[in-house]
C-alpha positions as CSV (number, residue, x, y, z in Angstrom):
1,X,85.4,35.4,275.2
2,X,88.4,37.1,273.7
3,X,90.7,35.3,271.6
4,X,94.5,35.4,273.2
5,X,96.9,34.7,270.3
6,X,100.8,34.5,271.0
7,X,103.8,33.8,270.3
8,X,104.0,30.7,267.8
9,X,100.6,30.0,267.8
10,X,99.6,33.3,266.3
11,X,102.5,32.7,263.8
12,X,101.3,29.5,263.0
13,X,97.6,30.6,262.3
14,X,99.0,33.5,260.6
15,X,101.6,31.6,258.1
16,X,98.4,29.1,257.6
17,X,95.9,32.1,256.8
18,X,98.2,33.9,254.5
19,X,99.2,30.2,252.5
20,X,95.1,30.2,252.1
21,X,95.0,33.5,250.9
22,X,98.1,32.7,248.6
23,X,95.8,29.4,247.2
24,X,92.7,31.3,246.7
25,X,94.3,33.8,244.5
26,X,95.9,31.1,242.5
27,X,92.6,29.3,241.9
28,X,90.9,32.9,240.9
29,X,93.6,33.2,238.6
30,X,93.7,29.8,237.6
31,X,90.2,29.9,236.4
32,X,90.4,33.1,234.6
33,X,93.0,31.5,232.6
34,X,91.0,28.9,231.8
35,X,92.9,25.9,233.8
36,X,92.0,22.0,233.9
37,X,89.4,21.3,236.2
38,X,91.3,18.9,238.2
39,X,94.5,21.3,239.0
40,X,91.8,24.3,239.9
41,X,90.1,21.3,242.5
42,X,93.6,20.2,244.2
43,X,94.6,24.0,244.5
44,X,90.9,24.9,246.1
45,X,91.2,21.5,248.3
46,X,94.8,22.8,249.6
47,X,92.9,26.2,250.7
48,X,90.5,24.8,252.1
49,X,92.5,22.5,254.1
50,X,94.7,25.5,255.3
51,X,91.6,27.2,256.2
52,X,90.1,24.6,258.4
53,X,93.8,23.5,260.1
54,X,93.7,27.4,261.1
55,X,90.5,27.1,262.0
56,X,91.1,24.2,264.6
57,X,94.2,26.0,266.0
58,X,92.0,29.0,267.0
59,X,89.6,27.0,268.7
60,X,92.3,24.8,270.5
61,X,93.9,27.9,271.7
62,X,90.4,29.0,272.7
63,X,89.2,25.7,274.8
64,X,92.6,25.9,276.4
65,X,91.6,29.4,277.4
66,X,87.9,28.3,278.3
67,X,89.8,25.2,280.8
68,X,92.1,28.2,282.1
69,X,89.1,30.3,282.9
70,X,87.3,27.8,284.7
71,X,90.2,26.4,286.8
72,X,90.6,30.2,287.9
73,X,87.0,31.2,288.4
74,X,87.0,33.4,285.6
75,X,84.1,32.9,283.5
76,X,82.4,36.9,283.0
77,X,79.2,35.4,284.5
78,X,79.5,32.0,282.6
79,X,78.9,28.9,284.0
80,X,81.7,26.2,282.6
81,X,78.5,24.1,280.8
82,X,77.6,27.2,278.7
83,X,81.6,27.8,278.2
84,X,81.5,24.3,276.8
85,X,78.9,24.6,274.7
86,X,79.8,27.3,272.8
87,X,83.2,25.7,272.5
88,X,81.4,22.6,271.1
89,X,79.2,24.6,268.5
90,X,82.9,26.3,267.1
91,X,84.5,23.1,266.8
92,X,81.5,21.4,265.2
93,X,81.3,24.4,262.9
94,X,84.4,23.5,261.3
95,X,83.3,19.9,260.9
């Protein structure tokens, strides 16, 4: 299944990923500077949350596309159960 992010969904996911990228750069800099462990972990947790939220937004879009494909009969030879199982594995990979 090809991911089709558009408009607000695309902007939201890209913003979250850019935020995580900046936070990870900050973590690297903090470690190089010998900053306090608690500060580093706090920043790392923020980056992790941003990545999780971007992943869930991508999966939510994928689920919407799967439902639309199932309803319209466009499944590229894949049955509805196989699509559901594939999306479930993706979702659980972020859990």
